[in-house]
N, C-alpha and C positions, 0 to 999 in steps of 0.2 A: 895573253893570247887566248881567245875564246876557244872552248873545246867543242869539237864537232859532235852533233847529235844524230842519231839514226831516225828512221821513220816513226818510231814509237816515242821519241823524245828522250831516249836513254843515251847517255854519253857512250860514244863508240869505244869498244874494248872493255866495257864494264858489264857485269852481270846484275840482273834485277829480278828478285823473287816476286812473281805475280801472285802466288798463293802463300802468303805468310802464315805461319802457324797461329792458332787461336791465342797462344800466350802473349803475342805481341799486338793483338787487337786492342783498340781503345774501347771505352765504355759505350760511346755513341754507336760505333760500328757494330758492337755486339748486340745492342738493342735493336738496331735496324735489321740485322740478320735474323734475329728472333722473330720480329714482326713479319718479315717476308716469308719465313718458313711457316709460321702459323697461318698466314693468309693462304699460302699454297695448299696447306693441309685442309683448311676449310673449303677451299674451292674443289679439291679432290673429293671430299666427303659429299658436297652438294651434287657433284657430277655422278657419284656412285648412287646416291639416293634417287636422282632423276632417272638414271639408267635402269634402276630396279623397277620403277613404275611406268616408264615410257613404253607405250604400246599396249598397256593393260586396260585401255578403255573397253568397257563392256564386261570387265571382271567384277566379282563381288568381294568385298573386304569386310572384316569385322573390326570394329573400333570401340573405344570407350569415350563416352561423351565427356568433354572437358568443361566446356562452358557453352551457354546459349543466350542469345538475345533476340531482338526484333529483326535483325538483319541476317544472321547466320548462326550455325552451330559448328563448333570445332570438335573433331574426332581425333583421338590419339590412336594411331595405327602402330605404335611401337617406336620406330626410328623417325617417322615423319608424322605431320599433322595433316588432316584432310578437312576441307571446307564444305559445308552443306548449306547453300543459300536457302532463304526462306521459301522461295518459289519451288524448291526441290523437296520440301518437307510436307508430310501428310497433314492435311487440315485436321484439327482437333487432337492430333498426336502431340503430347507434351514431353519433349526430351528432358530427362532428369540427369544431372551431372553424376557420373559414376556408372551409369547404365551401359550395358554392352549391347550394341546393335549391329546389324548387317546393312551395308549400303552398296549401291551400284556406282562404279566409277564412270563418270560422264566424260571427263576431260583431264588431261595431265599437262600443265603449263610449266615452261621453264622460265624462272625468274631469277633476278640477281640474288635473292635471299634463299634460293633453293626451289625444289619442285612445289608447285601448288596443285593439289589434287582436289578436283571438284566432284563431289558425290551426290547421290540422289536416293530418296526413298519413294519417289513417285513414278519413276521410269518403269515402263512395262517390262524392260529387260530384267528388272529385279525379280519379277515373277518367274521368268524362265530360268534364271540362275538358281533360285531357291528350289525349284522342282528338280533341277539337275543334281543338287546336293541330296535330295531326299529320295529320288527315283532312279535306281541304277539303270533301268531300261532307257531312260532319257540320256544319261551320261554315256551309255554304250552306243547310242544311235539307233536302238531298236524302235524306240518311240520318239516321234518328233512333235514339237509344239509349232503348228503351222501358222497360227494367228493368235493374237492377244489383244483384248480391249479392256481398258481399266479406268475406273473412277476411283482414285486413291482414297483409301479409308472407308469406302462404302462397298464396292462390289467389283469383281473381275470375272471376265469370261475368257476361257482359253479353248482353242480347238486343237485336238491331238490326232495324230495319225500313226498307225503301226506299220512297220516295214516287215513284220513277221505275222503271218496269218494265224499263228498259234498264240499270239499275245494280244489281249484286249487292252487297247490304249487307255480307255477310261478307267478300267479296273486297276491297271498298273499305277496310274497317278493317284487314285483314291487310296489304294492299299487295303490291307486287312482291317476291317471294321473302321475304315477311314483314317488309319494311323498316319499315312504319309501326308495326305492333304491337311490333316489337323496340325502337323508340325509347321507347314507353311502358313496356315491361318494364324497360329500363335505368334509367329515371327512378325506378321503383319498386323498384330494387335486386334484380331477378330474380324478382319476384312473378309467378306463372303466371296467364295470362289465357285463358279460354275464350270464344270469340265464337260465338253461336248465333243463327239467324234467329228472329224473333218470329212468333207465330201467334195469331190470335184464337180458334182452337179449343183448348180446354184440354188435351184428350188429345194433340194434336199438339205443343203447346207443352211439355208435360211430357216427352214422348218426346225432343224436341230438347234440352231443358235437361239431360238426363242424359248427353249426349255427353261423352266418346267411347264410352260403352257403347252397345251395340246392343239396343234394346228390341223385344220381340215384340208386346206389346199393352198398352194403358193403359185401365183402366176407371175412369170418373169417378163418384164417389158424392157428389152435391151435398148430400144431407141431412147428411152428416158432414164435408163439405169435404175428402174424402180421394181421392187418386188412387192406385188399385191398379195397380202396374206389374209386368208379367210379363216376365222376361228368361230367356234360355237359362242353363242351369246354369253354363257356363263364363264367362258374363258377369256373374254375380252379384257377385263381389268388386269388379269394375271399376265396376259401377253404384253400389255402396254407397260405394266410395272408401276411402282411408286414414282410419281412425277415423270413418267415416261422412261424410267431408267432401263428397264429390260429391253424395250424396243430400241433405245439409243445405243446400248452396248451391242445388240445384235447387228445393227447397221454398221457400226465400226468394225465388228469382227468379220463380217461378210463382204463389206465394201459396197453393199447395195442400199439404196434408199428404201426403207421399209414402211409400207402403207398398210396398216392393220384395219380390217373391217369385220364386223360381226355378220352372221348369216342373215339376220333381219335387215341390216343396212344394205347388204348386197341385193337382197330380194327387192327392196324399194328402188334401188338404183336401176336394176334391170327392168323393172316394170315401167319406170318413167322413160328409160332410154329408148324403148320401142315406140314411143309416141312423138312423132316429129313435130306435131302441132303444140307440144307442151311449152315450148319457148317461143316468145314473140312479143307483140305489143298491140295495144288498142289504138286504132286509127279511125278517122271519120271517112265514111264512104262518100265519094264525090257525087254519086247519082242519088242515093237515098238520103244522105245527110245523117245516117245513123252510125253509131260506133260499131265497128266490126273488129274481130281478132285476126291479125295478120301474122301467120307463123314466120319465125325467123329463117327457116330453111326455104321459104318461098311457098308457092302453091296457092290454092284458093282460100280467100278470106272466109271466116266463119262468123255467123251472126251470134248475138248474145245468147239466144236460146240454144243454138247448136253447141256453143262452147260450154254452156252449163251442163248439157246432157253428156258431152264427151268427158267433162271433168268428173261427173258422177260415176260414169262407167269406169273411168280410170281408178277412182278411189276404191271401187268394189274389187277391181283386179289386184290393186296393191294390198288391200286387206286380205284377200284370199292368199296371195303369195306370202305375206307376213305370217298368216295363220299356219300355213304349211311349214314354213321355216321354224316356227315355234314348236310345232309338234315334233319335228326332227330333233330340235335342240333338247326337248324334254326327254325323248327316247335316248339320246346320246348321254345325257346327264345321268340317267338311271343306270345305263350300262357301265359308265365310268365309276359310279358309286359302288356298284356290285363288284367290279374288278378291284377297286381299292380295298373293299372289305375282305375279299378273297386273299389279296396279298398280305394284309395285316394278319389274317388268321394263319396263313402258311408261315409267316415270319415268326409268330408267337409259338408255333408248333416246333420250330427248329430248336435243337439243343443249344444252350448258351455257350 
């Protein structure tokens, strides 16, 4: 007679041990249990590593370069490895295996093999974090980095603001004899850093952003988003910078399109701007059959003789305006040279 079974398939009235002691396990069961436990431990370790770095985007980490190739560089952060793609590496900077570098965390991804940490050496946030490490006033919130524009490996401009009237923001970032900014420059392998004070006034901010060039005037055109900058002739190349770098960084820092002109260029433009007849075209007069100059803005046509006389008068006016601008430029250059000599003499007189 068949014995009745319960819902679990166990004969009714009999006891069955669902948790037998390890002594009675078979070899296959023991290996399976070991594999399951190891897998669970690895999953727990991966989860712990991910939780350690999750939400740390924007932080700075220090790692040791393990290996590098044309695609990416691997950094050893201790318990995990970080990935630095080629696009996030500074041009002309050659990572050497074993070297210790600081990097900016761009993204933390959760993968089946554990957390994948993407880092960068080109991100502007790296500059801010490095200054936080070197400048206590920034870490405490007394000084703020309001804007940052960077061309990795070449030059960076930052605008700083102090929340305490007794603290000079630029001086705090530079440090005694440039000690603080020098530490940041060394970490960036010699990248130049310009530190300028931040201003809520667009014209003043643009003027300071073009440092070290001396700006005479800034005209803001809000309708076009352009800042028209007037500089002395001898400061034009310095304001533009090598291959336009200074002007380009100033535009990124301020958010304005920067149009730089010398005083001579401005004088020429203003002289021509007052002459409505200067733009137009030559047409044939229907009555006389002669060529006449028809201004683009309309008005009475001019004969060839009248046009030649007006052009001659205009050239004289432009020449006078340019000559006046050149005199002003020479005077300003002399004053600047005298001020520079005075600063150098006062600096040499100070005790070391």
